[in-house]
C-alpha positions, 0 to 999 in steps of 0.5 A: 316687304320690310326694308333691309337694315342697310336701306334703312340706314341709308334712309337715316343718313340721307335725312340727316344730311338733308335736314335744316339742323344739320346745315345749321350745324355746318354753318355754325362750324363755318362761322367759328372757323371764320372767327378763327381766321379772322383773329388768327393771322394767316400765312404768316411764317412759322416762326411768327406763331412759335414766338407768339403761342409757344412751340405746343400751340403753334405746332397744334395750329399748324396740325390743324391748319389753323394758319390757313383756315380757308384752304384747310382740307377740312374747311373745304369739306365742311363747305362741300358737305354744306352744298350737298346738304342744302342741295338735298334740302331743296331737292326734297322741299322744292316739289312740295313748295311749287305744288303748293303754289298750284294748289288753292286747297278748295277741297277743305270741309265746312267743319275744318273752317270752323277750327280757324281762329280767324273766321266769320259767319253771315247770312246773305240776301243773294243766291250762293252762285251770285255771292260766289261771283261777286266775292270772287270778283272782289278778291280778284280786285283786291289782288287775291288769286282765286278758284271757285268749287261748285258742291252739291248740298242737301239744300241745293248748290253751294259754292267753295271760294278758295283764294291765296295771296303771297305765294312768293313767301314760298319762292323766297325760301327756295331763293334763300336756299339756293343763294346758299348753294350758289354762295358756297359753290363760288367759294369752292370755286374761288378757294383753293380747292382746284388748286388743291386738286392740281397738288394731289392729282397733277404732283404739284408741290409748293416751292420753299427755296429761293432764287430766280423765278425763271429758275423754278422747275415746273413741279411748282408751276400751275397750268396757264389754263388754270380756271381759277387762282389768287395770287400777288405779282410784284413788278419794278419800275421799268421791268415786266413780270408774267408769273403770279405768287400763290402763298401756301402754308408751306411754301409758294406755287407759281402761277404763269399768266398769259400776258406780262405786266410792264410797269411804267411808272408808280404813282402815289400821292400824300395828304399834308399829314404825310399819309398816302392818299392814292396809289396808282400804276401806269402799265402796259399789258403784253399779250402773248397770243395777239402780241398787242401792247395795251395801256392801263392805269391801275388804281386801288378800288379800280382794277384792270381786266384782261382775258378774264384776269382781274388785276388790282393795286394791292400795295407797293413795295421797293423795286430794287433802290441802290443805297449807299450806307455808312458804318458808324462805329460803337466799339474802338476795334471797329473802324468806319467804312461805307457800303453799297447795296441793292434793296432786296439783296445782301453782301457778306462782311468777311470780318465784323466784329471778329466774324463773317456776317451777312448783310441783308438789305431789306427795306427802303423807306423814303417817307415815314409818318409817325405820331408825336403826341403832346404828353404831360412830363416832356420835359426831363430833368436828369437830376430826379432819376431812379438809376436802377430803372434809368435804361427801362424808361429810356429805350422802347419805341421810338414814341408812344401814342398819345390821346391826341395824334400829331402825325409828322413825316420824319424822313427816310429809313433803312431796314436791314438785318445782320445774319451770323454764321448759324443763320440767326438774324436781328433786324434794324431800322435806322433813320436818315435825319435826326428826328425832334423829339418833344419829350427829350426836347432836342433832335435824336437819331433814332436806331431801331433794333428787334430780335423778331419780326413779332416784336416792336422795334426798340430805338437807341436815341443818339442825340444830334449835336449842333452840327446835325450830326452824331459825330460828337456822340460817337467821338464821346463814346470811344473817348469815354473807353480811353483811359488817358482822355477819360483821366484828363476830362476828370482833371479839368472837371475837378479843376473847374468844380473845386471852390477856389477858397477849398484847393484841398477838396480837389484830388478828393473830387478827382478821385470820386470823379474817376471812379464814377466815370470808369464805373459809367465807362465799363469795359466795353464788352457787348456780350456782358455790359458792365458799365452805363447807368445800371453800374452806378445804380448798383454802386449806390445800392452797395454803398449808400443807405437807401434813405440817402440814395436819391440825394446821392444819385442827384450829386452822382449825376451832376459829376458825370454831366460835368465829366462828360461836358468836359470830355465833349469840349476837348473832342470838339476842340481836337475836331476843331469845332466851336465849343459848346455853349452853356445854354438850355440846348446844351444842357439837353444834349448832355442830358441825352448823351447820358442816357444814350451812352448807357443805352448804346452798351446794350446795342447788340451790334459793334456798329450801325449802318446809316443811310447817306444816299439812295436812288429809289426804285418803286414797285407795284404789288399786284393782285391778280385773280381769275375768279369764275365763281365771283358771278356765282357768288353774285348770283347768290347774293342776288337770290339771297336778297330776294329770298330774305325779302320774300320770307320776312316781308311776304306773308303767305295768306289763304281765305276760305269762304263756304256759300250754302244755300238756306233751307227755309229761303233758296235765295238766301246764303249762309256764308262762313269765311275763314283765313290762315297765314304763315305768321301771326300778326296784328295786321292779319286780324285787321285785314281779315276784319276789313274783308269780313266788311267788304265781302260778308257785309260785316261791320269792321272794327273801329279799333285794332285788336290788342296784342292779347287778342292776337 
């Protein structure tokens, strides 16, 4: 009875999914997905993808779940189909291979032996029975498994000696495919499949709000008996935590633990360069069921284990350090003030530049190891600068990487965000101590700012005065916007710079110097900066022929340096500080001040918050994981090693020797020998020649066969 169309289609579908080509296609897709998951950063905020790839591609990535490849529904389905396909392939072929292991194929005909590439014949001066016994025993001694079959021929009784060696090759195939199934099963068990199932079937949804973990409702919490999970557990020094955070593409899930982790002490050790060499945590595990307190030490690559949950030292963070900041103003309308806060929290500034702003304390770093490499052109000559490109060459990263690294710890820094009423925020990073910058040749305070987390920080370099502070620069910035102090500095400069023999030039020089000072100072409008070196560059473009601009730039910068030097001396006198002496250090300070005053007009806040004092509280970030699939994966890896070794290094060989009595002499035997192997190698020819010599008495070749003979 012919099969129905439905049965034929089912058979075709079964043959497809159980075929090797289907499994290879699935493996190819998984490899491509893994490459995407490696290249594209996973589980990042949506804004990062929008800023990096644009709205269209970011939406496409989110729709395809490329931001969370390994937990995407399509990836899990492909992995499941690979398990099914490989399992069916094993189901189809394993019985054949196992049967082949037991089968010596002794029923092969003599004529079939003539068709083998490796064959030999010989006449033996012994009976067929004696020859069969001798050859069989010889093969057993050589490690072959042998089976002898007796056959009746026209000339008497003949014997077929069938032998095989290297049957583990078939077992290697079974082991390798079993390994694929086990590894994929382990991946499914330790992946997000079970967590996703709880979300689909148990009504669990990710939490994307803010607040205390204890206040999150059960809808966003998984069961404490969840068989598999992997999440982060941040714990501050002196506190306990018992709820892990599982990151999802659209929020987080909370995973309660059957114990709490108390961080007694976080330990970090550094190399001489300032780079960390050891992270360790002294913890106490408080078991809820037994009430037992178990001390543990957790280090990188040395996790702790309790109740089937592994606890790894993942990273470290701030645990709520107390900080004291001082606001240093960049505008005349902003007054200096102090503010206290805790890292991770925020406060509202009711009137900051005329509107309420939220100040978020994001990060305290007590050690910052940066790369300061020697580079050509480190010295700066302010008299030879193109004014139109001045700002672009002076702002940017706090340092640039050279060909040889020179690591140095530049001290603590504070990170914070200023968020306006519309929810838009800029991120700032300011260093507490002045940094010795080799390219400037003097110490500067680094004030960093960036619009988004995907961008690098751009730094305003504020020169440190002889007292190691930025007070002189701040006074200079505010005095430059004061017409009275600005004009007094111009008059002082004109009096000192005018030759005694040409007093008639004093008024003209003062007029030119005042115009330069006004252009450079601008109006102080941060929304539309109109001063700085850009204003002077535009002035030169509008009023000086191109052929004379370089010389005019040098003259203009000398005048500007002289005005700022006189203004600085006035301000230090008012502050009852000693005047600056004309030294190379003073010249470098004034050169850096020219750039910094120009750059400061583009600083997007009316004040910078500098770190004055702090009381650091460390926190450890542990990765906690219940991974039942880990042992399955380990078992799969063992089978994979065995399987690859069996398939690549074990050759499946079969040997047949047909022994037939000769018609003219019953005590003589005609032997026909043939050999087959699953892979054609030169060693097989050599082995067959040796067997021919040992079993049939034929001379073995003195040289190995050539590649062409193979």
